[in-house]
Each structure stands twice: as structure tokens, then as C-alpha cells.
C-alpha positions as a Markdown table, in Angstrom:
| # | Residue | x | y | z |
|---|---|---|---|---|
| 1 | Met | -47.9 | 24.7 | 25.2 |
| 2 | Ala | -47.1 | 28.2 | 23.9 |
| 3 | Ala | -48.6 | 29.7 | 20.7 |
| 4 | Pro | -46.6 | 29.1 | 17.5 |
| 5 | Asn | -44.2 | 31.9 | 16.3 |
| 6 | Thr | -44.2 | 33.4 | 12.9 |
| 7 | Phe | -42.5 | 30.2 | 11.5 |
| 8 | Gly | -45.2 | 27.9 | 12.8 |
| 9 | Ile | -42.9 | 26.4 | 15.5 |
| 10 | Pro | -44.3 | 26.6 | 19.0 |
| 11 | Glu | -42.3 | 28.8 | 21.4 |
| 12 | Pro | -40.7 | 26.9 | 24.2 |
| 13 | Asp | -42.5 | 26.9 | 27.5 |
| 14 | Pro | -40.5 | 29.2 | 29.8 |
| 15 | Asp | -41.2 | 26.9 | 32.9 |
| 16 | Arg | -40.0 | 23.7 | 31.1 |
| 17 | Ile | -36.5 | 22.5 | 31.8 |
| 18 | Asp | -35.0 | 20.4 | 29.0 |
| 19 | Pro | -31.8 | 18.4 | 29.3 |
| 20 | Pro | -28.8 | 19.8 | 27.5 |
| 21 | Gly | -28.9 | 18.6 | 23.9 |
| 22 | Gly | -32.7 | 18.0 | 24.0 |
| 23 | Tyr | -34.6 | 14.7 | 24.0 |
| 24 | Ala | -33.7 | 11.8 | 21.7 |
| 25 | Gln | -36.4 | 10.9 | 19.3 |
| 26 | Met | -37.6 | 7.3 | 19.8 |
| 27 | Pro | -38.8 | 5.2 | 16.9 |
| 28 | Pro | -42.5 | 4.3 | 17.1 |
| 29 | Ser | -43.0 | 1.0 | 18.9 |
| 30 | Ala | -45.1 | -1.7 | 17.4 |
| 31 | Pro | -48.1 | -2.9 | 19.3 |
| 32 | Asp | -47.9 | -6.1 | 21.3 |
| 33 | Pro | -48.9 | -9.2 | 19.4 |
| 34 | Val | -52.4 | -10.3 | 19.7 |
| 35 | Glu | -53.0 | -12.5 | 22.7 |
| 36 | Gly | -52.4 | -16.1 | 21.6 |
| 37 | Ser | -50.4 | -15.1 | 18.6 |
| 38 | Thr | -47.1 | -16.7 | 17.9 |
| 39 | Ala | -45.8 | -13.6 | 16.1 |
| 40 | Pro | -42.6 | -12.2 | 17.7 |
| 41 | Met | -42.7 | -8.8 | 19.3 |
| 42 | Thr | -41.2 | -6.1 | 17.2 |
| 43 | Gly | -40.8 | -2.4 | 17.6 |
| 44 | Asp | -38.3 | -1.0 | 20.1 |
| 45 | Ile | -37.4 | -4.5 | 21.5 |
| 46 | Pro | -34.5 | -6.0 | 19.5 |
| 47 | Pro | -34.7 | -9.7 | 18.8 |
| 48 | Met | -32.6 | -11.8 | 21.2 |
| 49 | Ser | -30.0 | -14.2 | 20.1 |
| 50 | Thr | -27.6 | -16.4 | 22.0 |
| 51 | Pro | -23.9 | -16.5 | 20.8 |
| 52 | Leu | -22.4 | -19.9 | 20.2 |
| 53 | Thr | -21.2 | -21.2 | 23.5 |
| 54 | Val | -17.7 | -22.6 | 23.5 |
| 55 | His | -16.8 | -24.8 | 26.5 |
| 56 | Arg | -13.3 | -25.2 | 27.8 |
| 57 | Phe | -11.7 | -28.3 | 29.2 |
| 58 | Asp | -12.4 | -28.4 | 32.9 |
| 59 | Pro | -9.9 | -31.0 | 34.2 |
| 60 | Trp | -11.2 | -31.5 | 37.8 |
| 61 | Asn | -14.9 | -31.7 | 37.2 |
| 62 | Tyr | -16.9 | -34.4 | 35.5 |
| 63 | Arg | -18.7 | -33.3 | 32.4 |
| 64 | Glu | -22.4 | -32.8 | 32.5 |
| 65 | Gly | -24.0 | -36.0 | 31.3 |
| 66 | Ala | -20.9 | -38.2 | 32.1 |
| 67 | Gly | -23.0 | -40.1 | 34.6 |
| 68 | Ile | -20.6 | -39.8 | 37.5 |
| 69 | Gly | -22.0 | -37.7 | 40.3 |
| 70 | Asp | -21.4 | -37.1 | 44.0 |
| 71 | Gly | -20.8 | -40.3 | 45.7 |
| 72 | Ser | -20.6 | -42.5 | 42.6 |
| 73 | Glu | -18.8 | -45.7 | 43.5 |
| 74 | Val | -16.6 | -46.6 | 40.5 |
| 75 | Ile | -13.6 | -48.3 | 42.2 |
| 76 | Gly | -12.8 | -51.5 | 40.3 |
| 77 | Tyr | -14.5 | -50.3 | 37.1 |
| 78 | Arg | -12.6 | -50.9 | 33.8 |
| 79 | Val | -11.3 | -47.7 | 32.1 |
| 80 | Glu | -11.6 | -47.6 | 28.3 |
| 81 | Ala | -9.6 | -45.1 | 26.2 |
| 82 | Val | -10.6 | -44.2 | 22.7 |
| 83 | Asp | -8.4 | -47.1 | 21.4 |
| 84 | Gly | -8.9 | -49.7 | 24.1 |
| 85 | His | -8.7 | -50.9 | 27.7 |
| 86 | Ile | -6.1 | -49.2 | 29.9 |
| 87 | Gly | -6.7 | -50.5 | 33.4 |
| 88 | Lys | -9.0 | -50.5 | 36.5 |
| 89 | Ile | -9.9 | -47.7 | 38.8 |
| 90 | Asp | -7.9 | -47.8 | 42.0 |
| 91 | Gln | -9.1 | -44.5 | 43.6 |
| 92 | Ala | -11.7 | -42.0 | 42.6 |
| 93 | Ser | -13.0 | -38.6 | 43.7 |
| 94 | Thr | -16.3 | -37.0 | 42.9 |
| 95 | Met | -15.8 | -33.8 | 44.9 |
| 96 | Val | -16.7 | -30.7 | 42.8 |
| 97 | Gly | -13.5 | -29.1 | 41.6 |
| 98 | Asp | -11.4 | -32.0 | 42.9 |
| 99 | Ser | -12.6 | -35.0 | 40.8 |
| 100 | Phe | -10.2 | -37.5 | 39.3 |
| 101 | Leu | -9.5 | -41.2 | 38.7 |
| 102 | Val | -6.4 | -43.1 | 39.7 |
| 103 | Val | -6.1 | -46.0 | 37.3 |
| 104 | Asp | -3.9 | -49.0 | 37.8 |
| 105 | Thr | -2.7 | -49.8 | 34.3 |
| 106 | Gly | -1.4 | -53.3 | 35.2 |
| 107 | Pro | 1.0 | -54.7 | 32.5 |
| 108 | Trp | -0.1 | -52.1 | 30.0 |
| 109 | Ile | 2.6 | -49.6 | 31.2 |
| 110 | Phe | 4.5 | -52.0 | 33.5 |
| 111 | Gly | 2.2 | -51.8 | 36.5 |
| 112 | Lys | 2.2 | -48.1 | 36.8 |
| 113 | Lys | -0.7 | -45.9 | 37.9 |
| 114 | Val | -2.0 | -42.8 | 36.1 |
| 115 | Leu | -4.0 | -39.9 | 37.2 |
| 116 | Leu | -6.9 | -39.0 | 34.9 |
| 117 | Pro | -8.6 | -35.7 | 35.4 |
| 118 | Ala | -12.4 | -36.1 | 35.7 |
| 119 | Gly | -12.9 | -33.9 | 32.6 |
| 120 | Thr | -11.5 | -36.7 | 30.4 |
| 121 | Val | -14.5 | -38.9 | 31.3 |
| 122 | Thr | -17.2 | -39.0 | 28.7 |
| 123 | Asn | -19.6 | -41.6 | 30.1 |
| 124 | Leu | -20.2 | -44.4 | 32.6 |
| 125 | Asp | -21.6 | -47.8 | 31.9 |
| 126 | Arg | -22.8 | -49.1 | 35.3 |
| 127 | Thr | -24.1 | -52.4 | 33.9 |
| 128 | Gly | -20.7 | -53.3 | 32.2 |
| 129 | Gln | -18.8 | -51.5 | 35.0 |
| 130 | Arg | -16.8 | -49.4 | 32.6 |
| 131 | Val | -15.8 | -45.8 | 32.5 |
| 132 | Tyr | -15.0 | -44.2 | 29.1 |
| 133 | Val | -12.4 | -41.5 | 28.5 |
| 134 | Asp | -11.9 | -39.5 | 25.3 |
| 135 | Arg | -8.1 | -39.7 | 25.2 |
| 136 | Thr | -5.9 | -42.3 | 23.4 |
| 137 | Lys | -3.5 | -44.7 | 25.1 |
| 138 | Asp | -0.6 | -42.7 | 23.8 |
| 139 | Gln | -1.9 | -39.5 | 25.2 |
| 140 | Ile | -2.4 | -41.1 | 28.6 |
| 141 | Arg | 1.0 | -42.8 | 28.5 |
| 142 | Ser | 2.6 | -39.4 | 27.7 |
| 143 | Ala | 1.0 | -37.7 | 30.7 |
| 144 | Pro | 3.1 | -36.6 | 33.6 |
| 145 | Glu | 4.2 | -39.6 | 35.7 |
| 146 | Phe | 1.8 | -40.4 | 38.6 |
| 147 | Asp | 3.2 | -39.2 | 41.9 |
| 148 | Pro | 1.5 | -41.2 | 44.7 |
| 149 | Glu | 2.9 | -38.8 | 47.4 |
| 150 | Asn | 1.8 | -35.5 | 45.8 |
| 151 | Phe | -1.0 | -36.3 | 43.4 |
| 152 | Arg | -3.4 | -34.1 | 45.5 |
| 153 | Asp | -0.9 | -31.2 | 45.5 |
| 154 | Glu | -2.0 | -28.2 | 43.5 |
| 155 | Thr | 1.3 | -27.8 | 41.7 |
| 156 | Tyr | 1.3 | -31.4 | 40.5 |
| 157 | Arg | -2.4 | -31.2 | 39.5 |
| 158 | Asp | -1.8 | -28.0 | 37.5 |
| 159 | Lys | 0.9 | -29.8 | 35.6 |
| 160 | Val | -1.4 | -32.8 | 34.9 |
| 161 | Gly | -4.4 | -30.6 | 34.1 |
| 162 | Gly | -2.3 | -28.4 | 31.8 |
| 163 | Tyr | -1.0 | -31.5 | 30.0 |
| 164 | Tyr | -4.5 | -32.8 | 29.3 |
| 165 | Asp | -5.7 | -29.3 | 28.3 |
| 166 | Thr | -3.1 | -29.3 | 25.5 |
| 167 | Thr | -4.5 | -32.6 | 24.1 |
| 168 | Tyr | -7.8 | -31.0 | 23.2 |
| 169 | Arg | -8.7 | -28.7 | 20.3 |
| 170 | Leu | -11.2 | -25.9 | 20.5 |
| 171 | Thr | -13.6 | -27.8 | 18.2 |
| 172 | Asp | -13.7 | -30.7 | 20.7 |
| 173 | Phe | -16.0 | -28.5 | 22.8 |
| 174 | Leu | -18.3 | -27.0 | 20.2 |
| 175 | Pro | -21.9 | -28.1 | 19.9 |
| 176 | Pro | -22.4 | -30.7 | 17.1 |
| 177 | Gly | -22.5 | -29.1 | 13.6 |
| 178 | Ala | -20.8 | -26.0 | 14.8 |
| 179 | Gly | -17.2 | -25.0 | 14.0 |
| 180 | Pro | -15.0 | -22.0 | 14.2 |
| 181 | Asp | -14.7 | -19.7 | 11.2 |
| 182 | Thr | -11.6 | -20.7 | 9.4 |
| 183 | Ser | -11.9 | -18.3 | 6.5 |
| 184 | Gly | -9.2 | -15.8 | 5.8 |
| 185 | Thr | -5.5 | -16.1 | 6.5 |
| 186 | Ala | -3.8 | -16.5 | 9.8 |
| 187 | Gln | -3.1 | -12.8 | 9.8 |
| 188 | Asp | -6.8 | -12.1 | 9.6 |
| 189 | Arg | -7.7 | -14.2 | 12.7 |
| 190 | Asp | -7.6 | -13.0 | 16.3 |
| 191 | Pro | -4.3 | -14.0 | 17.7 |
| 192 | Asp | -5.8 | -14.5 | 21.2 |
| 193 | Leu | -8.1 | -17.3 | 20.2 |
| 194 | Pro | -7.0 | -20.9 | 20.5 |
| 195 | Arg | -6.3 | -22.7 | 17.2 |
């Protein structure tokens, strides 16, 4: 380092190349916690936090924890809606991204079948041979009519998946006890967020 000038500031070293604008001053970092300590690290490492995770309705995949996995045999199981029995499973798929139930509703809606996306299934009771879905009978009855010739067609499935997507609210997929901020007026809220 060069000797200080008349103002007490060291003269720059002529062989040193500094970046344009100089170096940024870093705040002093705190020492690491003592080994075995439960104290969090501080200093130049900001505390980590995880934002609230919001899940979206995924129509063609079973929910984590629903109990239906690859190769689950559920044909013949009873299907229970939120407000009662709707029929028995006639066909089922457990392929990732292509999972569904075809339910024979019997006399409930005059012997018709309905296509239920896997995302509507909440849990499986193997002992009682029941599959539970979180939609009401009216919501299922109002779904697009089952098309036995084209129910595997992407266009038809987009229609069915889109219908069921509209039957959910954002809060249906928040962790327990969490909810969106509803303070302020509608003008204050982000128009791109679902209501």
C-alpha cells in the first residue's frame, strides 16, 4: 500500500486495477453459531422463508394421499360424492396424466355413465370398497355428458377437465388454516389472481 497523502488517505497503488465504480462495501458477517448451537446463522445470509404454496386442480392425476396409485384395482368400487352414493366404477385408469374413473350411475341419472377426472378423488377405502370424491351429485350431474366413443379424446377431456376446474375455488387447495388476503376492495386486488 502506498503512503498516505496530506489528507491521511492512502494514495492508490498504481499497479492495482479496480473495477469501474469501485468495490461495494459488504456488511460485516456474523460468525457461525457455536457447534451444537440451535441459534440461526445471521450476518450476510438472509433468513430463508417458503411462500405459501397454492395448488391448482390437476384433473387427470390422483392427488397425493388419495390412495390410488399405479395399478390400483378399483373396478366395482362404490363412488361416494359429498352428498351421497352416485354409482359403481365401470372403468378406471391410473396412468400418470391420464387417470380417470368411468362411473355407472345406474338409476341415479337414468342409467348413464359419467367421467370423473382423477383429481376429484379425495381418498380410497379398500376395506369398504369405496372411492370418495369431493364434488356434489349436482356438480357431477351437470358435467359434460359422457361420450363412450371419444372419452379418451384430448378435446373432450379438456372440456370435462375445464368444467370440473370451474367447480373449485382457490381456497379449496390452500393448506389448512391458510387463506387468501381478502382485505381491500376489488380494485386493490390483482386482477390476474383467481377469486
